[in-house]
N, C-alpha and C positions, 0 to 999 in steps of 0.2 A: 433587946429592941430586934426586930424582926430585919432581915437583910434585904438592902430597897433592890428590889427589880422591874427595869424598864416592862411595859409592856409589848410583847412583839407586834402587836395588830397596832401600834401607834407609825407610821408610817416612818418618823426619823428612825425605831428603832430597828426596823425590819432592816430599812436599806444597811444600816451598821451592823445589822448582821451578818447580812448577805457580801459586806467586802470580806470575810472571808472566804477563799476558795472552796474549802472541803464544803461549807453549808451551801456555800452556793451550786455548787457540782450537786450533791444531796437534794435541794430543792427541785430544781429543774428537773432531774433525773424522774423524782420521785410523781411531779405533774406529770410528766410529756412520757410516762414511762417507759424509760427508757434503762440497762442497766448503767449505771453510776463511772463504771468503767471505759462506756463510749463516748461519755464526755468527754472528750479531751483538753478544751479548751472553754471555759466562760471567760470572757474578760464584760469589766463591770466599763459601759460606755460614757455616762454621766453622774460622776459622782457628787456634784450640787443639785440645790435646787432649780429647778426651774419655773418661773415667771413667765408666764402669757403675756399678761401688761405689765408697762411700769410700775403701777402704782397699785399690782396685785400684790395685797396682804396674806394671800395664805399661801398661793404659789401650789406648783405639782411637784410631792415628792413620790417619781416613782424610781425602778430601778429598772435599766435596759440595761442587754448585758446582749455580746455578739456569744455567741457558740460553734465551735467549732469551724469559725469563719464562715458558716453557709444560713444559717440561721438570726436574725435578730429576736431578739423576747425583750416586751416590754414586762414589767409586774408593778400594777397598782393596787391600793389599798382603798377602799372608800365604806367608813363607819356609818355615816349616816345617811338611810334611804336618798334615793336619787333616780325618780322615774324614768329618766333619760339615759338612763345608765346603759345599754345599748347600741344610743345613738350615741351618746359621746364616747366609749368605745371603740367602735365602727369607723367613728370618725378620726382618733388619734394611729389607728391600725392603715388608715388608709393612707396618711399623713407620712408613717412610717415609713411604709410600703414607696409613695412616690418622692420622697426626701432621696433617695439611693441615689437615682439618675440625674445627670444634667444631660443638658441639649445636646444632639449628636452622639450621645452613648447607646448602644446596644443594650434590648432589652433583658440579655442573656446575663448582664450584672445583677440584675434586681435578684436580691435572698430572703427567701421564707421569713414572712412575719408575724409572730406570735403572740397574743396577748394575752396575759393572766390577770384575771382580776378577783382580788380576795376581796369578800364584800362583807361586814356585818350589820344584813339585813337580807330578807327574804326577798328575792327578786323576779323568782319564778314562783309565783303562789299557788298554783296547783300542784307544782312539782316538790317530790319528798326529799328526794339525795340533796347530800349536801355539792355535790360535783357535778357540771355539766361540761361537754366540749363539742363544739362545732367548727364544720367546715363546709366548704360553697360547694354540695354537691345536685346533682342529678333529681326532678323532682320526686320518679316514678322508680325509676330503677337504682338510684342511689351513689353512684359514679361517679369521683370526683371529679369534677371541671377544672382543676387546681390546687395544688396541695399548699401553693403559696402565700397561704393563709388561713391562722386557724385562732380559735378563742376557747380560753379555756376560763371555767367561771365557779367558783367556789365560796358558798354562800355559809359562814359559821354560823349561825343561827341554826340551819339543819343538823349539827352535829351529832352522832349519837350522844347520849349521858354517859354510856360507860365507854370505857375500853376495853374494846375485847380481844382475845387473844391473839383471833386469825386476820385480825385489821389492816388496812394494807400500810404502804409506805407514804401515799397521798395522806391518808387519815391521822395518819402519825402528827406529821407536819401540820394539817390546818389543829388538828387539837394541840400543837405545841404554839401557836400564832395565837389562838386561843385563848390559852393561861396565859393565869394572871398570880397562880400561890406558886411559892416554890416546892410543896408537896408533889402539885402536879408536873414542874418542868421535871424536875428528878425522877419522876417513874416513867415521862413519856422518852425522855434524853439514852434513860438506861434501856430502850428497846432498840434502840439506831444511832451508831454512830457518828452518819453525817447531824440526826440533830443533837446529839452530844455536844459535835463541834459548834454547831450553834447555839448550843445553852453556852459555854464555855465563854464562846463572845459574848453574851450578852451582859454575861455575869462580869467580864472587864468595862464591857462602858458604862454598864447600871455604874461600876463603883469610881470613875472617869466624871472630878467636876465638871470641867468642861461638857461636858457631854452630856451630862446630865440636868446642868442650864441649858442648853440647847434642844433638847428632850422638852422639859415642862415645858420651854418658850413656842415649843410646833401643839404640844399638847391642849396647852392653854387657846391656841390661835384656831385649832380644829374646833375645841371644845367652844366656843365664844362666836366661832362659824357657822356648827349647827346649832347652837342659841340663837342667831340673829335670823337664821333661817325657819325654826320658832315659830320664833315671837311675830317674825311677818307674813306668819301662814296664819297663826290665831288672832291676828291684827285684819288680816284681811277675811277671815270668819264673819268678825266682831264688827269693825266699821260700816258701818254705813254711811258715815258722811262723803261729802264730795273732795273734803279734801284729805281727810284723814284716808280713804282710799288711794290717793291718789300717791300719796306720803308710803305706803304701802309696798305698791307699784313698781314705783323708783326703788323701793329696795331691793325688791326680787331682781329689777335688772340689773342692777350693780351688781349682787350676788353673782348672779349669774355671769356676769363679764369677769369678777374678779376670781372666779373658778374653772373662764374657759369654755364653759358655754357657747355656742355659736347662736348665729339668731333663730335659727328654727326651733333650738333647745327652748331656749328664752321664752319665745311666742308662747311654745308649748304647754310651758309654768306658766304664764300669766294667763293662760286659758283653765289648766285643770287649780291649779290655788287660788287667782282672782278673782274666777270666776266670769274673763273675759271671755265677749267673740272674740273671732279669726283677726275682725277687722277694727276693734277697738284695739287689742292686742299690737295691731301692725303699726294706730294712730301713736301709742305709747309710746314704742319703741321706736318709732323713728321723731317721734317730739324730743324723746331724750337723748338720742342719738346728734340730733342735730344743735341742741342749747351745750351738750360736751364735745362739739366739733370731731365727733367719731366717724370715721367713714363707714357711710353706708350703705347697700347697696339695694338701694325702691326696688326694682325689679325682681331679686330675690325675694324678700320679704311679700312679694306681689305672688310671686310662684308657690310659698308657702302657704301662704293665704287660700287662693284658689283651688291649689290639689291636698288640700285638708290633709297636709301630712301631721299636722295632729290633731 
């Protein structure tokens, strides 16, 4: 019987791997183009599942790291396609930045914030490379406005099929995260000591009965959520009856809120997937929110609709 190994791209497994300091340092160095020796410290800030709402069934299992005491890094994995991912990652990066400061403090306390997105879908359809990095720069001359915020995006489906001899450390890490078979893990781990440490950690947690139960529960939760979103989209396309359509719209809203999407992102999804006009989407969201006693800012919805942000 083949040895059971967790899939690193399931966020529970990835977070457990990142508990290994050597693996954590190697991964950050590869993504941020640093020498691992320059990463003096990489401390986990959030060892537990983060929930946006009390009744959130899925939660957000990201990895937040303080590096060298001068940069806060958030790593998140997304397996199913989410069209609003750039908006979502920007929202959380901005929140991560502003949460650092309290009233009366000076701005010099603010640390650099880095978002690393590992996606199992193609976000930038017209681009061939699996890795993209974004900074805030001047449009024509390209100089930095500030280095306090940057975004790294890894699109796993764009990885080359073959592992070349001259591939980068980042490509090795992406291949490791995307791997599923022992033969793949063995080959990749043999080429990088930091990935080898990650692989050893993966083997340990894969044989831990309690962690395996947590992993399988998390994998099922992610799979159920993705299936629910798929079914909602399919029903939204096929349903012509008013009541059926309303049920599908409600499902979109519920899942969006469970996943931590803000009102703007939910409105955008209602328009794209349920075929609603901006006004219809806003009306459905306001009706749902009032029924469930959620705090909703009507002015915010009005601005979203009229500024055509979606």
